[in-house]
N, C-alpha and C positions, 0 to 999 in steps of 0.2 A: 503493498499499498505507498503512498505518496503523499504525504501531508506536506501540505502550502504553506503551515504556519507552526515556528517554534515557542514551545510554553518555556517562558525562561525562568525557569528556576522556580516552578512554583512551590513542590515539592522542594523546600529547603531541608535544611540539618534541623532545626526548630521542630519544624513537621514531623520529619524521623524519629526524631527523640518522642512524639509523644504520642506516635505509631508504635512505637516499639514497645514503650508501655502497655498500649492497647494487646499486645500480643502475647501476654500473661498466660489465659488461658492453653495455649499450647504446649508451656513449656511443660516438662517433664509427660508429655502424650507421644504416643509411638506415628511414623509416618503409616498412613495403610497406601494409598497410590501415590503417584505422579504423570501427568500429563502435560503436555505439548500444544497448547488450543490453536498458537501460531510460531511461526520460527523464533521470534524474541519473546516470548512469553512460559512462562513455566508454572503449574499450578499444582499445589503438594496440598494432597489430604489427610488429616488425621483420623484418627481412630474417635476421638472425640466429637468427629462431625465438620469440625471445623477446616476450610480452606482457606490456604495462603497463596496469593495470586503475584507472583514477580513478572514485570516487564522492564526489558531494556531496550526497548523500539527509541531511539535518537531522539525525537522529537518528544516520548512524552514518558519518560523512562520512572515507574512508581510500584509501588509493594502496596498491599491492602489483605485485609482479610473480606470473602466475596462468600456469599450466597448462590453468586451464579455458578451454573455448571457449564463449559462452552464443550461440544465436540472436540474430540481425541483430532492431532494430526495422523490421517491414514500412515503415514510411512514414518515412523519412531527413529529421531536424530541419534547421531552416536552417544551427543550430548545427552538424550536423556536414556539410551540404554544403559547409559556408565551411571545415572540417578537413581534408578531404578535397581540396580546391583547393587547399588551399596548405601542408601537409603532406605529402601523399603523394610517397615518394619524398626527403623533405627528412632533412636529417642532422643528427642529435642531439651537439649540440657540447658542451654543459654544463647540468647542473645543480644549481641557487643557493641556499642556505635563506638566507632573510632574519632574520638573525642566531640567537637561538636560536628563533622563534616557530614557527609552524602555517603558514606561504608560504614556497612553492616556487616557483621560475622556470625552465621550461624551455627552454631557449634552442637554436632550432633555425638551419640553414643550409638556404633555401629559393629558390625560383628564380620571378621575378615575371612576368608575363604575355607581358613582352618575352624571357624569357629568363636576365634580370642576377639573380645573384646577391642574396639580400637575408635582413637575420633578422630572424626574427620569435619572437617570447616567448610560451609558453604558461604563465602565469600561477594556481598552485592553492593556495586558500586554504581550508584546514581548520577553519573557529569554528563548529561547531555548523550552526547555523540560520543561521548570513550566512555558509557555504560555498560558494564557486561555482570553477569555472576558466572564466579570461578568455584571451580570444587578442585581441596585440595585433602590432602593427608596431613597426619596431626605432627608431624615433620616440615608442612608447609610446601610441601612440594607439588606441582599443580598435577592433578588427575585428569582434567580435561578442564573446556570454558564452553559457554555457549557461544562467544565469539573471540575464535582465534586470532591471535596477532601475531604474527611474525616477526624476525629482525629485520624484515625490509621496510615494513610498517610502521614499528618501532625499536628501533636499534637501542636504546635506553630501557626499553621493557617491553620484553617480549612473552606471550602469556600463549604458552604450547604445555600439551604434557611431558610431565619429568623435569619443569625447570623450578626450580625453586622461587616461589610467587616474592616478587616484591609487591610492597603498597604503595598507593599513588600518595606521592606527599607535595606539600604544598609550603609555600612561607608563612602562611596563616596561621593565628595562634586561636587556642581552645577559650573560649570566656571562663568556663572551671577553670583554664590554666595560668589566669591573667590576674593578677591582684586590683582591685581600684583604684590603686595609686596609680598603676603601671599604664590601665585601662586612659583614667583620666589625662595623665602625662603625654599619652600619644594622639590625644583628641583637642588637647585644648587649644591649641593653637588655630584651628579651623572654625573659621570664623563662618563663612559661608556653608547654607544648608546644604546644598546639593552636595557642596566639598568633605562635608563630613559624615552625608548618607555614603557615599564613595568610598571613604575610609572605611565605613563599617562594613561594605561589603567585600572591601578590598582583604582588610588585612585582616577579617577575622573570621571561621571556622563557621558555615551553616549560614549565614544570614543571607538572605536574598536580597537583590535590589530594594522590592516593593516594601520587605520589613524594615531595611533601612528607613527609607525615605517616612514610616510610619511612626517609627521610635524618637525620630526628629522632631517631626510633629507634637507625637505625642505631649513630649517632653519640652515643647516651646523652644527645642533651640532654633525654629527656624526666623524665631524677631532678631530683627536688626537691633532692637533697643533691650535686649536681654545685656545687664551689667554682670560686669566681671565674678562678681563671686554668687550670682543667682544661677550663671551659668557652671560655675565650678558644681554647685551644687546639683543643680539638672545632670548632668553628667554624673555624675556618680550613684543621681535615680536610675538614671541610665543604664548604667552599669550593672545594678542591684536586678533591673527589670528584666532585664535579658538574663542575668544569672540564677535569677528565682522565674524565670518565666514558665507561667501558666495560662492556655488557652482564653480569653476574652468570650470565646463564640467557635461556631466551625460555620466558616462562609463559604459561599461561590459568588463570584462577581458577575456580571454580566454584562455587555454595549445596549446600546439603547436597540439594537434589533433580538436580545436576547438568547446572543452569542456568549457562550462561554470563555471569560478572560482567563480568570485567575482565582484562587483561592487562599485561603489561608484562616490562623485562628487569632484575628483579629481583624476590627472593620479596615478596611483599607478606604480609602477616602477618591480613590482616582478613577472610579468605575461609578456610570451612573445608578445601578440597579445590582442587587445584592437578595440572595435564598441564606435562609439559615437552618441548620441540619445538626439530628440530636447528637450525632459523637463522630468523631473523628473518619470513622471507615465509611461511615454514609457518605460524609462530602468526597472521600476521594476516591471512592467507588462510580459516585455519580458524578463526578466531575469527568475523569478520563473514560468512564464510558459511554456519555452525552457526547462528549469532543469526540471521541473517536469516532461516534456515528455520524458528528456535525460535518467532520472533516471528511470520511467517506460521501456522503450526500453530495457535501459540495464537489469531490472529484466526480463523481457518480452525475451528477449535473451541469456539471460544466457544459460541454456539447451542446445539450439540449440548450440551457440559458443564452451560449452562446448564437444557437440558431435564431432562438424566438426575438433576441432583442436584437438582430438583423435583418430580421422580417419586420421585425415592430417598425424599425428606423426607416426602412423602404416604405412600409404602408404610411409612416406619417409623411413622409416626404410626396409620395400618390395624393394625400388627402390634400396638401395643400396647391400641389398643381390643378387639384380637379376643383376647389375654390376658386383659386384665378380664372379657369376657363369659364365656371360657373359665373363669376363677376363680368366678363364678355359675352355670356350669354344674353343676360339679364336687358341685353339691349336690340333682343329680338322684337318686343312691344313697336320702338321705336322705330322700326322699318315695313313693319306693319300700318302704320298712322300714316306713312308719308306714300305709301300706296296706293292708300284710300285715296289721299289729298289729289293724286297725280290723275287718280280715276275720274272725279269730282271736277279736275281741272282738265280732263282729257283735251279739252277745246283750245287753249294755251299751248298744248307741244306740237310740237314739230323736231322733225329729223335735223342733226345738227346743230342742236339749241345745248349747252353746255350744264347750264341748269335753269331752273326757276323761282317765281315767286310766287309763293299765293297763301293765303290766309289760312291759319290752322285752326277749324273751327272747334277744337275741343279747349283751343286757350284764348283765341281772339286775337291772338297775336301774327304778324307778319311771318313767314317761315321760310327761307332759300331751301331750293333740294336740286343736289347736283344730278345732272342726266350724264350719258353716255352718250355723245354726238355722234356717233355711229351707229344708235338703235333709235327706230320709231318712237311714237308713245305708246302704243302696247306690249314692245318690246321692255322698253324704262320699268315701264309697273310690272312686267311681267319678272321682271329681274326683283324689283325691292319684294315681291312676293314671296321669291324662292328663297332671299337671303331671311324674313322673318320665317319659313314653313324651316328651314333646312338650320338657323340658331333654336325653334323652341324643341326639334325634336332632339337637336344637342343639349340642349338643358335637362329635358327628361330623362337623357341617357344617363346624363353626367350627375342627376340626384340619385338615378338608381345604384352608381359606380362610388359615391361618396358613401350613402347608407352602408353598400357590402363594405367598404375600406374604413368605416367606423365601430360596424361587427368585429369585424375582423381583430382590431384596434383591444375593443371590449374582449375578446377570446385572449389573446394573447399577452394582455397584461393578467387577466383571471389565472390564466397557467402557469404564468414566472410566480404570483401568487402561492396557485398549488407545487410549486420545486419549491418556495421557500417554506412552506409548513408543512413538504413532504416529511415522515415520521420516517422512513426506513429503507431498502432496497424495494421493498414491495410495494410500495406505494411511488417510487420513482419508475419502477419499473412498469405501472398501469398509466402513468402517467405518458411515458416512451411509446404506449400499444397506442393512447387516443392519437400521439402527435403522428404515429405511422398510418391513421385508417387517417388521419386529415391532411397526409401528405406533405408536411411539415417534415418529417425523418424521413432515410430512406428504410424501409422493410426490410427487418432483417431477425424474422418469427415473430414480429411483434404484433403483427397484424392479423393472424389467429385468432379468430374470437375467444375471448376468455369463457371458459367453464365458470371461473370463479367468481360472483356480483362484485362490484365496487366495491369498498370499505368506506366504513364512516366514520368520523371522530365519534363520540359518543360523551355525554355529559349527562350529568342530572342534579334537577334544583336540590335544595332542600326541603321542596313539599312533593319531591317525588314526581317531576315530570320528565319524564326523556327530552332530552337536545341532541339532534343529529346532523352532522356536519359535513358535507359533500367533500373526499379527498381528492378529487378534479372535475371534470366537465362532465365526464360523462357520469360519475356517480353525482355532481348534482340533478342530471335528468333524471337518473334514477332512482335518487331520494324526493327529487320532488312528482314526479309522475307514477312510480310503482310502488313507492315503500307509505308515502305519506296518504293518510287518507283525506278529502276534501273539505273536512273539519278544524285537521291539524291550523296551527299559523306558519307560515311562512314568513323569513327572515332574509334581509339584502341591505347591503350599504345600499345608500341614494346616491346614484351617478359615479360608485365606487369600486372597480372591479373586485368581486370577491366569489366565496364560497354563497352555497345556498344551502339555511338553515331553519331546519322543521323543528317545532317544537309540540309533540306529539299530546294530544290532550285528551284522548280516551274519554269522551262524555264529561269532561269536566272542567270547569270552568280556572283560568288561569292566576292565581298571584301575583300580584306585584313585581315581586323579588324574581319571579319566575320570569316574566319577559323583560324584564332588567337584565338577568342573566343571558336569557338567550341573543339579544341585542349587543351583547358584551363579546359572545363569541359570535356573533354575526361581524363585528366592527375587527375583532383580533385577526380571524383570518380571510382580512381583506388587503388591500392594499394599504390602509390608515392606519394600519395597527398601531402604530406609532405615533398617534395625533389623538386631541381632544374634543370631547366634544363633537364626535362621528354622529351623523345623521345614518338612522339604520332606519328602513320602511318595513313595516310588517302587515301582513294581510291574508287571507284563508287561503289554502292550497287551492281552492277552488275557482279563485283570482287570479291563478297565473296560466298565462296560456305559452304554447311553443309556436312561434310562428314556421309554418311549411317553409322547409328546404334550410332553417337556420340550422348555425354550430351550434354544438353538444353546449350548454347552456344556457344558451340564449333564451330570452324571456318578457314576455311584458306582462302587468301586474296593474290589477285596479282593486281599486276601493282602499287605498293604503292609510295605515298611521305612521306617525315617526316619532323613533324615540332617540334621544341624543345619548350618549354615552362615553366613557373612556376606559380603552380596553387595559386588563393590565392582567397578564400571563398568572404573575403571583397570587391575584386573586381567583383564576379563573381554573386552574391546576388541580385546588382541591375537589373541583365537582368532575374534572374527567373520570370516566369510568373505563 
């Protein structure tokens, strides 16, 4: 899998330290089985039903406890075979972090081929593109590594079987190995907040840039007016805060598009939105699972979005051209009037005249009409009538083309919204099938009719009303015209591309909270999902009509009412079923 975004040290040494505390249930437990769901991921299951997931993906290395069970790779790697040979049935005795750094040793008590007990160590290095998982014996000789590093790649630190393991080294200090006086002496002359945060990140182990920046702000060391005595006090408080670090919560931070950007155990200020979780492993697992899915969807949908955005740009240009032609066609009526005036004044006309002055009986004003001197009176009148009919027919054709182009714009924008809100591979495949059937993508097996019906997002209001959302344009049609009953309520953002939403009533009258929730869902699954006071129309399903021959998802509706809502994902997701 190709990742387009590198997460800058979200999983820092302080997150790792607290995660290790959470591994206490694994201690003195034996390994049950070991799997390798992906080439850079190992899943160790223990007999107490706990699972340890380790990933050394260069963009997203992490360690967590997980409840998720992913299918194993069909062909076990040599590293997996070696782990199974030595660790199956082994007892996890200790988990040790090296200083405050992102290196951890899992120490197991195993049995060798002779049945004798021996100590083996699994070393996890969470170091970005240098991340690795290394298996060594009690003499620290490498048995194998998930990512072998030959001498030509790293002459100073090769990682190959039988070689002596060399820990990663750096000039950074551990906070626990630094005194308060030494800490303040190192940082006291750094007045600029950025320089101070950078020094924390560069000089001390395990501190991410985000955590460094937060700590500088928290202790008001970003203030230019801080007196020297107060600054010294603040630095000492900062040192104690890092030395005795305790989580303030477990947060995932997102951008305005709800894409996961970072996570930590402190409320970072630089992101507009955040979500809070119950424990560290829920935070880590949610972040990396969702981030992996978001990046995968981004890669999977890239060609689709590029195709649609290109078509959208061309269609918008076509609309501008059509509107210009329509403005020119608006002059058709003037040619008709001139033809009628020439006919009424035919007695003044003769061949060879270049113009004639007549009275416009519509306005009472004099009007000079140009003539073709090569034509006689009847031919000049006929020429004006021909221009009139040509422009009139052109106008009708142009209006038809304009309506088609505007419908295509709505279809393309709605499809882009569906791609943005896609929940996974299946949703994207359904969208690709639809685009293939509509002629936007080449047919690569997508055009075969799906046996599986289109899927819907599902929400349930506090009053128990079911709310369904079409995941793509075909699903929108399926929902509105096949699944919903005529008495159900249908929701859609007014004049804004988005999904069809149905509030299923089943003979009940909806309460106000359910109406507002359905409207908020419609706004969230629309192009206006980042806007405030979004207008959402709603009406009975029987008032929704599909024009003959229109594209998937296109409808007209009547007898609507309007609600104004501000969609917020964190308020909607608790109701998603």
